[in-house]
N, C-alpha and C positions, 0 to 999 in steps of 0.2 A: 429183338433187341433196340430200344428206343436212341433214337441219335442225340448225340452230345449237343446241350444248347451253349451257340457260339458266345463268344465274350463277348459282353457290350462294347462297340467301337468306343473311341474317345470322342464325345460331347463337340468338340470343336476341332479342326485338323491345327497341326501346330503353328504354321505362321498365323494364321486367324489367334491363336492362343497369344503368341508374343506380342502380335500388334494391339490386344486388348492389355496386356501390362503394360507397356510403352503408352497408349493413350492414358491408361491410368496415371501412371507416374507422371506423364505431362501436363496432364491436368491438375494433379495433385501440387507438385512443386512449381507450377505456373502460379496457380490460386496464391499458394504460399509465399513465392517470390514476391509478388503483387502485395500481399499484404504487409511483408516485412519493407517493402520501399514505402508504402503510406505510413506506417509507423515509424520510421527510422527516416525519413526524409527533412520533416521539420526538424528534428534535433540537429542533423546534418549543417541544415541552411542556418540554424541558430548559431551553432559552433564557428562556422566561416564568417558571418557577419560580427562576431565579436572581435574576430581580429581586424576590421577593415581601419582603414585611414581615412575614411571621410569622416566628416562630422556630426553625419545621422545615421540613423538604421537605412541603408540601402544594401539591395542585391543585385547583381553580384559586386563585391567591393571594389574598389578603383585601384586599391593596394592594400597591402599587409602592413599590419601594425600592430604590438602589444600596448599601446599607449592608454586603451582604456582598462586595462587590467591595470596598469600601474595607475590611473586615477581613482580605479574602484579602491584601493587600499589608501591612496594619498589625498583624495580629492573628494571624499564620497561619507562624512560621517552621517548624513542621513540615513544612506542605506545600509552601514555597519550596525547603526542603531536599532534599525528597521529587524534587521537579521538578530541581533542578540535578542529582541523581544519575540521574536518566532520562535528562536533556540529553547528560550526559558518555557514558552508557553507549550510547546512539542514536549519537552521534556518532564514537563509536569501534568499535561494530560496524559501523556503514555504509561507514566508512573501509577495514577489515580487507574485508568483503564485496563490495567495490568490486574492490579489487584482485585478490582471488580470483576473482570471477565473470568479471571481464575477460580474465585469463587463461584460464580455462577456456572462456569465449566465442570467443577467439581458436584455441584447440586442436581445439576441437568444429566450426569452420568449415574449418578448413582440412582437417580429415580428412574422406574419404568411406568409410570402412570401417565395418563392422557395429559394432564396439566405439565407436564417435561415439553411435549412436543409445542403444545399452546407456546408456553413460557420461551422456547427456541424462536419461535417464528416473530413474538413479539421483538424479542433483543435484537434481531437483526434486521427489523425493521426502519433503523437510521439508513440502511444501504438501501432500501427498496424507495423511499421517499426523493424526490428529487431535491438537490442539496439548497435550492434558493427557499422551496417550501418549507425543511429543515428549519432553514434560519430564520425565517419570518415567524415559524412557530415557537422556536425557542425564545426571540423576541419578544412575542407577545405572552410568554409563560413567566417572563422575567418581570414584566410591567405587571401582571395579575397579582405577583408576589411582591410589587411594590419595590423590585431591586434595580437599582439604577448601573448603568452600564460600565464596568470596570475592567481590570484584570482575572481578577473571579469568574465573572459570567463569561469570559472568554475563554478560560481555561475549562469550564464545566460544558460547554459548547463543544470544544476540541475532544472532552474526553467521550460525548455522545459520538463522536467520527471515530473514534479511536477502538471505542467496546468492540464493535461486530469483529474487526479483522481480528483481536486479538481471541474472541469467544470462538471463532471457527477454527483458527489454528489449534488452540489449546484443545477443542473436542476433538480435533483429528489426531491429536497425539495420545489424548487419555483413551480413545478406543483402541489403542494399539499395545493398553497395558494388560497383561493378564492378571485378570482381578487376585485370581490364588495369592500373587505375591502381598497384596495389601489385608488378606483375609488372614496370611498364616503371620504377618506382623501383630493383626489386634488379636489374634487367638493365642499369640505368646506373651502378652500382657502390654505390648505396648499400645501409647495412647493413641488419639487420632492425630494429634498435633505430630508426634515423634514420625508415625506413618507417613504423612504427608511429606515432613521435611526431610526422611533419609529414604522412602521408597517411590513416592508419587512424584515428589517433585522433580527427582535427578532424573525419573524416567521421560518426565513429563517437559524438562526444561527445554527442549529443541523446540515444541511447537509454540511453547511459550516466547522465547526469545524472537522465533519468526515473527509470530504476530506483532508483539513490540515493536520490530523493525518495520512491518508495515504501516502500524497504526502511526509511528512517529513520523513517516514520510507523507500520509496523509495528512496528517497534522500539520507539519511544516510547510506542505504545498498548499493548503488551504484557501480558498478566497471566498466563497461563499456565505459561510458562517462568520467569518471576520468582520465581512460588510455591515452584518445585523450587531455583531455582540460587540466590536472593538469601539473602543472611544478615543477620545483624542490622543490620549497619553499612551495608547497600546497599537500604536501602527503595526503593523507585521509586516514580512520583506515582500509576499506577493503584491499587496495591494500598492506597498511602495514602488516596486516595479511596475505595475500598471499605471500607476500616476506618470511615471516617467516616459512609458511609450505613447502613453493617449496622449499628452500635453507636448512633450519635446522630442519624441522619436529619438531618445537619446541612448547609444550605445551602449553606456554603463550596465543598461538593464541586460544586453546581450552578454557582456562580459560575466555578469550576476549569473545569468542564466549558466554561462559555461562553467564556471566554477562550483554551480550546484550538481550540474550535470556529472561531472568528473568527481565528485564528493559521493555522488549517489552510487556512482559503479564501482568506486572504490568500498563502500561500506557494504554493496551487494556482496561481492567477491570475500570479503572478511566473513559477512553473516553464513554464506554458502558452504564456507570452511569449519565454522565455530558451530552451526546449527542445522546444515543440510537444508539450507532454505527451499530450496525446491521443491523437495518430497512433499510441503505443506501448502505450497500454493499453485500445484497444478490443478 
């Protein structure tokens, strides 16, 4: 009778396995902690600086005061005007990009042909190009078309920026929809518009809304495209804040940034509750 084969022993002693887990956790959380600090520290510094009692931007502040937030409301008509322009441009660009990106996503999802993959890559190309190169390319394109710089050209440029964000999240949302639901609607006699309005859109609106939010923020905060496509009457908020920092080290720029940070956080919380934003940006 042959001897029984002994069971294989553990590859590593238990203390070594624990050390391996601890070292992995230390490296993972250590690198993650460094990344979080590097990403969050500039924001924290800006927020602290916005409450300075000094007359110019300096860190650490010699004292704390809310005077610059009061000045932002009562003595900064040019900043408020620039914020209004940014809001109009971002809303118009987001609306246009949402319509175009949703239509493109529906077409790409419905087709299995090779052209769909190539079209997807081409439509995402604004994210692959450096922002300055994209802005210069749009400016040259408008010049070739004999279009002068105006609010319209600025909105078109920002639409190009918003489009890829909305397209990507909409495609991700459409990929989770059971095609049988649309086929059932069509087979029962519903039109394509009815099927989209009552079947596809309700199921995909989370991804569309998430992309629209990301596109809106990308447009509102954009500098490169606005530098090339804005005229003297359409100065946007990021360029105005840049001028304040570059020429005067004005603390109102930090105060405006603080308002934008707080607004962004509130909007992100609202969008997470309404659309589950984090599911579409992972």
